[in-house]
C-alpha positions in Angstrom: 7.9 -17.1 -50.6 9.9 -15.1 -48.3 10.0 -15.5 -44.3 7.4 -14.4 -42.4 7.9 -11.4 -39.8 5.8 -10.6 -36.8 5.5 -7.7 -34.7 5.0 -7.8 -31.0 4.0 -4.8 -29.1 4.0 -5.1 -24.7 3.6 -2.3 -22.7 7.5 -1.7 -21.0 11.2 -2.0 -22.3 11.8 -4.7 -19.4 8.8 -7.4 -20.7 9.9 -6.7 -24.3 13.4 -7.7 -23.4 12.0 -10.7 -21.7 9.5 -12.1 -24.3 12.0 -11.4 -27.3 14.3 -13.7 -25.5 12.0 -16.4 -25.7 10.7 -15.8 -29.1 13.9 -15.5 -31.2 14.1 -14.6 -34.9 11.5 -13.8 -36.7 9.9 -11.3 -34.1 10.2 -8.2 -33.4 9.7 -7.2 -29.9 8.5 -3.6 -29.0 7.5 -1.5 -26.3 4.3 1.1 -26.2 5.3 2.5 -23.1 1.6 2.5 -21.5 -1.3 4.4 -23.1 -0.6 5.6 -26.7 -3.8 7.3 -26.9 -6.1 8.5 -24.3 -8.5 11.1 -23.4 -7.1 14.5 -23.5 -5.7 16.3 -19.7 -7.2 19.7 -20.8 -11.1 19.0 -21.1 -13.2 16.4 -20.6 -12.9 14.8 -23.7 -16.4 13.3 -23.5 -19.3 14.2 -25.6 -22.3 14.1 -22.8 -25.0 15.2 -24.6 -23.8 12.7 -27.8 -24.2 8.9 -25.9 -21.0 9.8 -24.2 -18.9 9.8 -26.9 -15.0 9.8 -26.0 -12.8 11.7 -27.7 -9.5 10.0 -27.8 -6.0 11.7 -28.9 -2.6 10.4 -29.4 -1.0 11.0 -26.1 1.2 13.9 -26.2 5.2 13.3 -26.1 4.5 10.2 -27.9 4.7 11.6 -31.6 7.7 9.5 -32.7 6.9 6.2 -31.0 3.5 5.9 -32.7 5.5 6.5 -35.9 8.1 4.1 -35.3 5.0 1.7 -34.4 3.0 2.2 -37.3 6.4 2.0 -39.5 7.0 -1.9 -38.0 3.2 -2.8 -38.0 3.3 -1.8 -42.0 6.1 -4.5 -42.5 4.8 -7.0 -40.2 2.9 -10.1 -41.3 0.6 -9.8 -37.9 1.1 -7.8 -35.0 0.2 -9.7 -32.1 -0.8 -7.3 -28.9 0.8 -8.4 -25.9 -0.3 -5.9 -23.2 -1.1 -6.9 -19.7 -4.3 -9.7 -19.6 -6.6 -7.0 -17.6 -9.0 -4.9 -18.6 -6.4 -1.6 -18.8 -4.1 -3.9 -20.7 -7.0 -5.0 -23.3 -8.1 -1.6 -24.1 -4.5 -0.7 -24.4 -4.4 -3.2 -27.3 -7.4 -1.9 -28.9 -6.2 1.7 -29.0 -3.1 0.3 -30.6 -5.3 -1.3 -33.2 -6.9 1.9 -34.0 -4.4 4.2 -34.0 -2.3 1.9 -36.2 -5.0 1.3 -38.8 -5.0 -2.6 -38.4 -7.4 -5.0 -39.7 -9.2 -7.4 -37.8 -6.8 -10.4 -39.4 -3.7 -8.7 -39.1 -4.1 -7.9 -35.2 -4.1 -10.4 -32.6 -4.3 -10.2 -29.2 -2.3 -12.3 -26.7 -1.7 -12.3 -23.2 0.3 -13.8 -20.9 -0.6 -14.7 -17.0 3.4 -15.4 -16.3 6.1 -14.6 -18.6 8.1 -18.2 -19.1 9.5 -19.8 -22.4 6.4 -22.3 -22.2 3.5 -19.4 -21.5 4.8 -17.2 -24.3 5.1 -19.4 -27.0 2.2 -21.4 -26.4 0.0 -17.7 -26.4 1.3 -17.0 -29.7 -0.1 -20.0 -31.3 -3.1 -19.5 -29.6 -3.9 -15.8 -30.6 -7.7 -14.6 -29.9 -9.7 -11.7 -31.2 -10.1 -8.8 -28.9 -12.6 -9.0 -25.8 -14.4 -6.1 -26.7 -16.5 -6.2 -23.1 -13.6 -5.9 -21.5 -12.8 -2.6 -23.8 -15.8 -1.2 -22.5 -15.7 -2.1 -19.3 -12.5 -0.1 -19.2 -14.3 2.7 -21.3 -16.7 2.8 -18.7 -14.6 2.8 -15.7 -13.0 5.5 -17.6 -15.6 7.9 -18.2 -17.4 7.7 -15.3 -14.1 8.5 -13.5 -13.7 11.5 -15.5 -17.1 12.4 -15.3 -17.0 12.6 -11.7 -13.4 14.2 -11.4 -13.9 16.9 -14.3 -17.4 18.2 -12.8 -16.8 17.9 -9.5 -13.8 19.1 -8.6 -14.4 22.5 -10.2 -16.8 22.5 -7.5 -14.6 22.2 -4.8 -11.9 24.8 -6.1 -14.3 27.1 -6.2 -16.0 26.3 -2.4 -12.8 25.4 -0.7 -9.8 25.6 -2.2 -8.2 25.6 -5.6 -6.2 22.5 -6.9 -8.7 20.1 -5.0 -10.1 16.6 -6.7 -12.9 14.4 -6.1 -12.7 10.7 -7.4 -15.5 7.8 -7.6 -13.0 5.8 -5.1 -10.8 7.9 -3.8 -13.7 10.6 -2.1 -15.3 6.9 -0.7 -11.5 5.5 0.6 -11.4 9.1 2.0 -14.5 8.6 3.8 -13.6 5.4 5.1 -10.7 7.5 7.1 -13.0 9.9 8.5 -15.7 7.1 9.8 -13.0 5.4 11.4 -11.6 8.7 12.7 -15.3 9.7 14.0 -15.6 6.1 15.4 -12.3 7.0 17.8 -13.8 10.6 18.8 -17.3 8.8 19.7 -15.5 5.9 21.7 -16.7 5.5 25.8 -13.9 3.4 26.8 -15.6 0.8 29.3 -14.1 -0.3 32.6 -13.2 -4.1 33.3 -10.5 -6.5 35.3 -8.6 -9.0 35.0 -7.9 -11.3 37.9 -5.1 -13.9 37.5 -4.1 -16.5 40.5 -1.0 -18.8 40.8 -1.6 -22.3 41.5 0.3 -24.8 43.4 -0.1 -28.5 43.1 -0.9 -30.1 47.0 1.7 -33.1 47.3 3.1 -32.7 43.7 5.6 -30.4 42.6 4.5 -27.8 39.5 2.7 -24.6 39.1 0.9 -22.7 36.8 -1.0 -19.6 36.3 -5.1 -19.8 35.8 -7.2 -16.5 35.1 -10.3 -15.6 35.7 -13.3 -17.2 34.0 -17.1 -17.1 35.7 -19.2 -17.8 38.1 -19.5 -20.8 37.0 -20.2 -19.8 33.3 -18.6 -16.9 31.4 -18.8 -13.7 33.3 -16.4 -10.4 32.8 -15.5 -8.3 36.0 -16.5 -4.8 35.2 -15.3 -3.1 38.0 -13.2 -3.2 41.0 -16.2 -4.2 43.5 -16.7 -7.3 41.5 -13.0 -8.3 41.6 -12.2 -7.6 45.0 -15.6 -10.1 45.7 -14.4 -12.9 43.9 -10.7 -12.3 45.6 -12.6 -12.0 49.0 -14.4 -15.2 48.2 -11.1 -17.6 47.0 -8.1 -16.2 49.5 -7.3 -18.6 51.8 -9.2 -21.6 49.9 -8.6 -24.7 48.0 -9.3 -24.8 44.6 -10.3 -28.2 42.7 -9.0 -29.1 39.3 -12.3 -30.0 37.2 -11.7 -30.1 34.1 -8.9 -31.6 32.1 -9.4 -31.6 28.2 -6.6 -32.5 26.4 -6.7 -32.2 22.0 -5.0 -32.0 18.9 -5.7 -28.7 16.6 -4.5 -28.6 13.4 -3.7 -25.2 11.4 -3.8 -25.0 7.6 -1.5 -22.5 5.7 -3.0 -18.7 4.5 -4.4 -19.1 0.8 -2.2 -18.1 -2.3 -1.7 -14.0 -2.7 -3.9 -12.1 -4.2 -3.6 -8.4 -5.0 -5.1 -7.2 -1.9 -3.7 -10.1 0.4 -0.2 -9.1 -1.0 -0.1 -5.7 -0.3 -1.4 -6.2 3.4 1.2 -8.9 4.1 4.1 -6.7 2.4 3.1 -3.8 4.7 3.1 -6.2 7.8 6.2 -7.6 7.5 8.3 -5.8 4.8 7.1 -2.1 5.7 6.3 -1.6 2.0 3.5 0.5 1.2 0.7 -0.8 -1.4 2.4 1.2 -4.1 5.8 0.1 -3.5 4.4 -3.3 -3.8 2.7 -3.2 -7.1 6.3 -1.3 -8.5 8.2 -4.2 -7.2 5.9 -6.8 -7.9 5.7 -5.4 -11.8 9.6 -6.1 -12.5 9.1 -9.4 -11.0 6.7 -10.3 -13.3 8.3 -8.7 -16.6 11.3 -10.1 -16.1 15.0 -9.6 -14.2 17.9 -10.7 -15.0 18.9 -14.2 -13.6 22.3 -15.6 -13.5 22.5 -18.6 -15.5 18.8 -18.2 -16.5 18.8 -15.2 -18.6 15.8 -12.6 -18.2 13.7 -14.6 -16.4 9.7 -13.5 -15.2 9.8 -14.4 -11.8 5.9 -14.5 -10.9 2.7 -14.3 -12.2 0.4 -11.3 -12.9 0.3 -9.4 -9.8 -3.5 -7.7 -10.5 -5.8 -10.7 -9.5 -8.8 -11.4 -6.5 -8.4 -15.0 -7.6 -6.9 -18.1 -5.4 -7.2 -20.3 -8.4 -3.9 -22.2 -8.7 -3.1 -24.3 -12.3 -2.8 -28.1 -11.6 0.8 -27.5 -13.1 2.0 -25.1 -10.6 0.8 -27.6 -7.6 2.7 -30.4 -9.3 5.7 -28.6 -9.6 5.2 -27.6 -5.8 4.3 -31.3 -4.6 7.6 -32.1 -6.8 10.0 -29.5 -4.9 8.2 -29.7 -1.3 9.0 -33.7 -1.8 12.6 -33.1 -2.7 13.3 -30.5 -0.2 11.5 -31.4 3.1 10.3 -35.2 2.5 7.2 -36.7 2.1 5.5 -35.8 5.6 5.7 -32.1 4.4 3.1 -32.5 1.6 -0.4 -31.6 2.3 -1.1 -35.3 0.3 -3.0 -33.9 -2.6 -4.3 -30.6 -4.4 -4.8 -28.2 -2.3 -7.1 -26.1 -3.3 -8.9 -22.9 -2.1 -11.9 -21.6 -3.2 -12.2 -18.0 -4.8 -14.7 -15.4 -3.2 -18.2 -15.6 -5.4 -17.9 -11.8 -6.5 -14.0 -12.3 -7.4 -12.7 -12.2 -11.2 -11.4 -15.5 -12.0 -9.4 -14.3 -15.0 -5.9 -15.1 -13.7 -4.6 -17.1 -11.1 -3.2 -16.4 -7.7 -0.5 -14.9 -7.4 2.8 -17.1 -7.5 6.6 -17.6 -8.5 6.3 -18.8 -12.7 9.0 -21.5 -11.3 8.7 -22.9 -8.1 12.9 -24.3 -8.6 14.2 -21.1 -8.5 14.1 -20.5 -4.7 14.9 -17.2 -2.9 18.5 -17.7 -2.4 19.3 -19.2 -6.0 18.4 -16.0 -7.6 19.5 -13.5 -4.6 22.5 -12.5 -6.2 20.4 -10.8 -9.4 17.9 -9.4 -7.2 17.7 -6.1 -5.6 17.4 -6.3 -2.2 13.6 -5.3 -2.1 13.1 -7.5 -5.3 14.6 -10.4 -2.9 12.2 -9.5 -0.2 8.9 -9.8 -2.1 10.1 -12.5 -4.0 10.8 -14.7 -1.0 7.2 -13.6 0.6 5.7 -14.8 -2.9 7.2 -17.9 -3.2 7.5 -18.9 0.5 3.4 -18.5 0.8 2.9 -20.0 -2.4 4.8 -23.2 -1.5 3.5 -23.2 2.1 -0.1 -24.0 0.2 0.7 -26.8 -0.9 2.3 -28.2 2.3 0.9 -30.1 5.3 -0.9 -28.9 8.0 0.6 -27.4 11.6 -0.5 -30.0 14.3 -0.2 -28.5 17.6 -1.0 -30.6 20.7 -3.4 -28.1 23.4 -4.8 -28.6 26.7 -6.8 -26.4 28.4 -7.8 -26.6 32.2 -10.6 -25.2 34.9 -9.7 -25.1 38.8 -12.8 -24.2 40.6 -12.8 -22.4 43.9 -16.1 -21.5 46.0 -18.1 -21.3 42.8 -15.4 -19.7 40.8 -14.0 -20.8 37.6 -10.5 -20.3 36.7 -8.8 -21.6 33.6 -5.6 -22.1 32.2 -4.3 -23.3 28.5 -1.3 -24.3 26.3 -0.4 -25.3 23.1 2.9 -26.7 21.6 3.9 -28.1 18.5 3.7 -31.3 17.7 4.5 -31.1 14.1 5.1 -27.3 11.9 4.1 -28.3 8.4 3.8 -25.2 6.5 5.5 -23.5 9.4 9.1 -24.6 8.4 8.5 -22.3 5.3 6.1 -19.3 5.9 3.7 -18.4 8.4 1.1 -15.1 7.9 1.8 -11.9 9.6 -1.2 -10.5 11.6 -2.5 -7.0 12.3 -3.1 -7.8 16.3 -1.5 -9.8 19.0 -3.0 -12.9 17.7 -3.5 -15.9 20.0 -1.1 -16.4 23.2 0.3 -19.9 23.6 0.6 -20.0 27.4 2.9 -21.4 29.9 3.8 -24.7 29.7 1.5 -26.3 32.3 1.7 -29.8 34.7 0.5 -32.8 33.7 -2.6 -32.3 35.9 -5.7 -34.6 36.5 -9.5 -33.9 37.4 -9.8 -33.9 41.0 -6.5 -32.8 42.1 -5.9 -30.3 44.9 -4.2 -27.0 44.6 -3.5 -23.7 46.4 -3.3 -20.0 45.7 0.4 -18.2 46.4 -0.1 -15.4 44.5 -3.6 -13.2 43.5 -3.1 -10.2 41.3 -5.8 -8.1 40.0 -5.5 -5.4 37.1 -8.2 -2.5 35.9 -7.9 -2.2 31.9 -10.2 0.0 29.7 -11.4 -0.8 26.3 -9.4 0.5 23.4 -11.3 2.6 20.3 -10.8 0.8 17.2 -7.2 1.5 15.9 -6.7 3.9 12.8 -6.5 1.9 9.5 -2.7 1.6 8.0 -2.5 1.3 4.5 -2.6 -2.2 4.6 -5.8 -2.6 6.9 -7.4 0.0 4.6 -6.5 -1.7 1.6 -8.0 -4.9 3.3 -11.4 -2.7 4.3 -11.7 -1.2 0.8 -11.3 -5.2 -0.6 -14.0 -6.3 1.9 -16.7 -3.6 1.5 -16.4 -4.1 -2.3 -14.7 -0.4 -2.9 -12.2 -0.4 -6.1 -10.4 -3.3 -7.4 -7.2 -5.3 -7.1 -5.9 -2.6 -10.0 -6.9 0.6 -8.5 -6.0 -0.1 -4.5 -2.5 0.8 -4.5 -3.0 4.3 -6.5 -6.2 5.1 -4.7 -4.1 4.5 -1.6 -1.2 7.0 -2.7 -4.0 9.6 -4.3 -5.4 10.4 -1.3 -2.5 11.3 0.4 -1.1 12.8 -2.3 -4.2 15.2 -2.1 -3.7 15.7 1.7 -6.8 14.5 2.1 -5.2 11.6 4.7 -1.9 11.9 6.7 0.3 9.1 8.1 0.8 9.5 11.6 3.2 6.6 13.2 2.2 4.5 10.1 -1.7 5.0 10.3 -4.1 6.9 8.3 -5.9 10.0 9.8 -7.9 12.4 8.2 -6.4 16.3 7.7 -9.1 19.3 8.8 -9.1 19.6 4.6 -10.2 15.8 4.1 -13.0 16.2 6.8 -14.3 18.9 5.3 -14.3 17.8 1.6 -15.7 14.7 3.1 -18.2 16.6 4.9 -19.3 18.5 2.1 -19.6 15.3 -0.2 -21.7 13.3 2.2 -24.1 16.1 2.4 -24.5 17.2 -1.2 -23.2 13.9 -3.3 -24.2 11.0 -0.9 -24.5 8.5 -3.4 -21.1 9.1 -4.9 -19.2 9.2 -1.3 -21.7 6.4 -0.2 -19.9 3.0 0.0 -22.5 0.8 -0.8 -23.7 2.6 -4.1 -20.1 2.7 -5.0 -19.5 -1.1 -4.1 -22.8 -2.0 -6.3 -21.5 0.4 -9.0 -18.5 -1.8 -8.9 -20.6 -5.1 -9.6 -22.5 -3.1 -12.4 -19.1 -2.2 -14.0 -18.0 -6.0 -13.6 -21.1 -6.9 -15.2 -20.2 -4.7 -18.2 -17.0 -6.8 -18.7 -19.1 -10.0 -18.6 -21.5 -8.7 -21.8 -24.7 -8.6 -19.2 -24.5 -4.7 -19.2 -23.9 -2.1 -21.8 -21.8 0.4 -21.0 -23.5 3.4 -22.2 -26.9 2.7 -20.7 -24.8 2.6 -17.4 -23.0 5.8 -18.0 -26.9 7.5 -18.6 -28.4 6.2 -15.7 -25.6 7.2 -13.6 -25.4 10.9 -15.5 -28.9 11.5 -15.2 -28.7 11.4 -11.0 -25.4 12.8 -10.6 -26.0 15.9 -13.0 -29.2 17.1 -10.9 -27.2 16.7 -7.6 -24.4 19.1 -9.4 -26.8 21.4 -10.1 -28.6 21.6 -6.7 -25.2 22.0 -4.9 -24.3 24.8 -7.5 -27.6 26.7 -6.1 -27.5 26.1 -2.5 -23.5 26.7 -2.4 -23.9 29.7 -4.0 -21.7 32.9 -2.5 -20.5 30.0 0.1 -16.9 29.7 0.5 -16.0 26.9 3.4 -13.1 27.6 5.3 -10.6 25.1 6.6 -9.7 24.9 10.1 -6.1 26.0 10.9 -3.7 23.2 12.2 -2.4 24.3 15.7 1.1 23.5 16.5 3.4 23.7 19.7 5.5 26.5 17.7 5.2 29.4 19.6 5.1 32.7 18.1 8.0 34.4 19.3 6.3 38.0 18.1 3.2 37.8 20.3 3.1 34.5 22.1 0.5 32.2 20.2 0.4 28.9 18.9 1.6 29.4 15.3 -1.0 27.6 12.6 0.0 25.7 9.5 -1.2 27.6 6.4 -1.2 26.6 2.8 1.4 28.8 0.3 2.0 29.0 -3.4 5.1 26.7 -2.7 3.4 24.5 -0.1 2.7 24.4 3.8 4.2 27.2 6.4 4.2 28.1 9.4 2.3 31.7 10.6 0.8 33.7 13.5 -3.2 33.3 13.6 -2.9 36.8 14.8 -2.5 38.3 10.7 -2.8 40.6 10.1 -2.1 42.2 13.4 1.1 40.1 13.7 2.5 39.1 10.7 5.5 36.8 11.4 5.8 33.5 9.8 8.0 31.0 9.2 9.1 27.6 7.4 7.6 24.4 8.3 10.1 22.2 10.2 9.8 18.7 11.3 11.2 18.0 14.5 13.5 14.7 14.5 15.0 11.9 17.0 18.5 12.3 18.4 20.6 15.3 19.3 22.5 17.6 18.3 26.4 16.1 18.1 28.2 19.6 18.7 25.6 21.1 21.0 23.1 18.7 22.3 19.9 20.3 21.7 17.4 19.2 19.3 17.5 18.2 15.8 15.2 19.6 12.8 14.4 18.3 9.2 14.8 21.1 6.7 14.6 21.6 3.3 17.0 23.5 0.5 15.5 25.9 -2.1 15.9 23.0 -4.4 14.0 20.8 -2.3 16.9 18.4 -0.8 15.9 17.8 2.7 19.0 18.4 5.6 19.2 17.6 9.0 19.9 20.8 11.0 20.2 21.7 14.8 17.1 23.8 16.1 19.4 26.4 17.4 20.4 27.3 13.4 23.4 29.4 13.2 24.1 30.0 16.6 25.3 26.4 16.4 25.7 25.5 12.8 25.9 21.9 12.5 23.8 20.6 9.5 24.1 17.2 7.7 22.5 14.8 4.9 22.3 12.0 6.9 19.2 11.2 9.0 19.5 11.7 13.2 18.1 8.3 15.0 16.4 7.6 18.3 19.6 4.9 19.1 22.5 6.2 21.0 26.4 5.3 19.8 27.3 2.6 23.0 30.4 3.3 22.5 30.7 7.1 23.2 26.9 7.9 23.5 26.4 10.3 20.5 23.4 10.4 18.5 24.0 7.7 15.7 23.0 8.8 11.8 21.8 6.8 8.9 21.9 7.3 5.4 19.2 9.2 3.4 17.2 7.4 0.8 16.6 3.7 0.4 18.6 0.7 0.6 20.2 -0.6 4.0 19.6 2.0 6.5 22.3 0.7 9.1 22.5 3.4 11.8 26.8 4.6 12.3 28.3 7.0 14.6 29.7 10.6 13.3 31.8 11.6 16.2 35.3 11.4 14.6 37.2 10.6 18.1 34.7 7.4 18.6 36.0 3.8 17.6 33.3 3.0 15.8 33.0 6.5 13.6 32.3 5.6 10.3 34.2 7.7 7.6 31.7 9.3 4.9 33.3 7.3 1.7 32.1 4.1 3.5 28.7 5.1 4.4 27.3 3.0 1.7 25.5 6.1 -0.6 26.4 8.4 -3.3 27.1 11.4 -1.7 25.6 14.4 -3.0 27.7 16.9 -4.5 28.6 20.3 -2.6 28.7 23.6 -3.8 32.7 23.2 -4.3 31.9 20.2 -6.3 28.8 22.0 -8.7 25.9 21.0 -6.4 24.2 22.3 -3.5 25.1 22.8 -0.2 22.5 23.1 2.8 21.1 26.5 3.3 23.0 27.7 5.9 26.5 27.3 4.0 25.2 29.3 0.8 26.0 32.7 2.5 29.5 31.7 2.4 29.8 30.0 -0.7 28.7 32.6 -3.2 31.3 32.8 -5.5 30.3 29.0 -6.7 26.3 29.6 -6.8 26.4 31.2 -10.4 28.5 27.8 -11.9 26.1 26.0 -9.8 22.9 27.7 -11.5 23.8 27.8 -15.3 22.2 24.5 -15.7 19.0 24.7 -13.9 18.8 28.0 -15.4 18.9 26.6 -19.2 15.9 24.5 -18.3 14.0 27.2 -16.7 14.5 28.8 -20.1 13.0 25.8 -22.1 10.4 25.6 -19.3 9.3 28.8 -20.3 9.1 28.6 -23.8 7.0 25.5 -23.6 4.8 27.4 -21.5 4.1 30.1 -23.5 2.9 27.7 -26.1 -0.2 26.8 -24.6 -3.1 28.7 -25.6 -5.6 30.6 -23.3 -8.5 27.9 -23.8 -5.8 25.6 -22.0 -5.5 27.5 -19.1 -9.3 28.2 -18.4 -10.0 24.7 -19.0 -7.0 23.0 -16.4 -9.1 22.8 -13.5 -10.3 19.1 -14.6 -6.5 18.6 -15.0 -5.6 17.5 -11.5 -9.1 15.6 -10.9 -8.6 12.3 -9.5 -10.1 9.3 -11.3 
């Protein structure tokens, strides 16, 4: 009898490399590169009249890969379908089974919560059948999103603007941003005052600052008159310490990361977008080449809302903590965190696969961003199994004329988990207070400085990407696998824009949201969407039939769609134009931002009387090093960003490097930094300065100039026409090929293209 041969199919090449190393001979590991079969992009692909039957087709461009996998599968004794351990991964495995024509006996499903040698080998030894409840849950979500996107988006095209999209989750996420903006606009600030007094001990050294608390119960100073009345009462009067309260305060570590909390913390501490966080986490999960270890998966699966940790992982953390920090730093037992009731518990929380591989040990094998994120995950996990931090707190009440003033302070006695990790905060957090003298009740004090200050309550802050993810999680909108994609999509669709790292709705976003609220209230209702997510989870658990759910939803949705089509017959909704500070040099009006075939541009609102228009440019910090004028960000015809003096050809300065708000401490010139990713340490470009950094030392791959066969900034091109023809040869060839490809499209494809850009 011959030696058995097995085929293992995963989703990505890096994952294949890691698993192949662990399994060794007898196993061929191949990557499917994601989905190999899906709904067509050019049309709905769902038979709405025939029990919502999906019409799956092979993914275009993957024909050769499918052929290769079919050949490999035919030669294999067993095919292990080892795609990601979630409903999307389960669906990919099912599609692979159907596409490759595998029998139930031959197709074996395996999943890896972490890609370690132990887990991989154990999983291969304990395969299971495909979980069709998970597959149905994925199909239900996919088809539901397809129905909403492909039927609602064309309506937006007709009534608002071509190219728009609607989505079951993205539309609700946009609404959250719009609702927050409306809260900010409607906010009425409320006046209040603070009152601080410096108290000096009588007969003893020491002083402290106390804050007004109340008279004697807690009371807010609402206006200056109330504040001044208190000041008049206490001026020149003696204070008595009425209460000294000392206590010990314990602080426990934050729980291990879920998808949502990882995205939030990576945003707060590292400045990563949710999309970037998930991309890097995927790399760490699938495996990286670690010096001395080979290709190694460094973290567990990163799409989860569970706080569960395995006993094995907690045991490993305990041993590591005792070894490195000592017994006193260990929590004393397994520190178990309770997962929320509506969370899915299929996977552990996000943690390092090998706690002994501390960040510094693997740093040389990781990119800068991989190291940062791995350190964040490793530190957070280790902290969960460490002792509580201990603080000594003291609170003092001092009274004068019936007015109570309070001072407090806390000092750390034992750092515990804080020695490794402390959770970031979206607000200013709790103030420690200044150290206080060792006071006793009954002591007398005199005031030496009384300070009053007016304040106003502030409106709620706009969402950041991280706080929007937090809000979506709290409200049950979307799931861990969709948070990052949703936040990215609403920006790509220009419904939401980022201003000073916070999200604000665009006029387009507000118009579309308003239309959705008026005509499709269920689709954009937060509670309805959250309830639908729960029902989709019920499909996953085998408690709800997926086609029955679709039928129930579609009945109401179809009715709303028909009513909207009737009500909006002949209506075209105009999106308000965004006014800028740029003045039209022809007629003196404030120019507005318009959308054209090639994107946004500046135009005079006086069209057609005034036809002035010009490219939209972004103003940058810093000053032109040549003439001292402002700096602008511009784009070349090929889309490369460069930076030029606002005076244009009159000055002529331009650079690929990015101007900063920093001035050189030596010469006072504006400092620049390299464009793109990586270390962005500012440098001086003044050649006469001792801090000047030559181009070849600035840490980036220099963009080719026109003489080298690349692209120069727009202003340079007029002087370099001779090289332009040579540089254009290759793009021209690509263009010809693109035309040939485009010519193959049928008329039917062109007419059904509307649904293509629907967000799902």
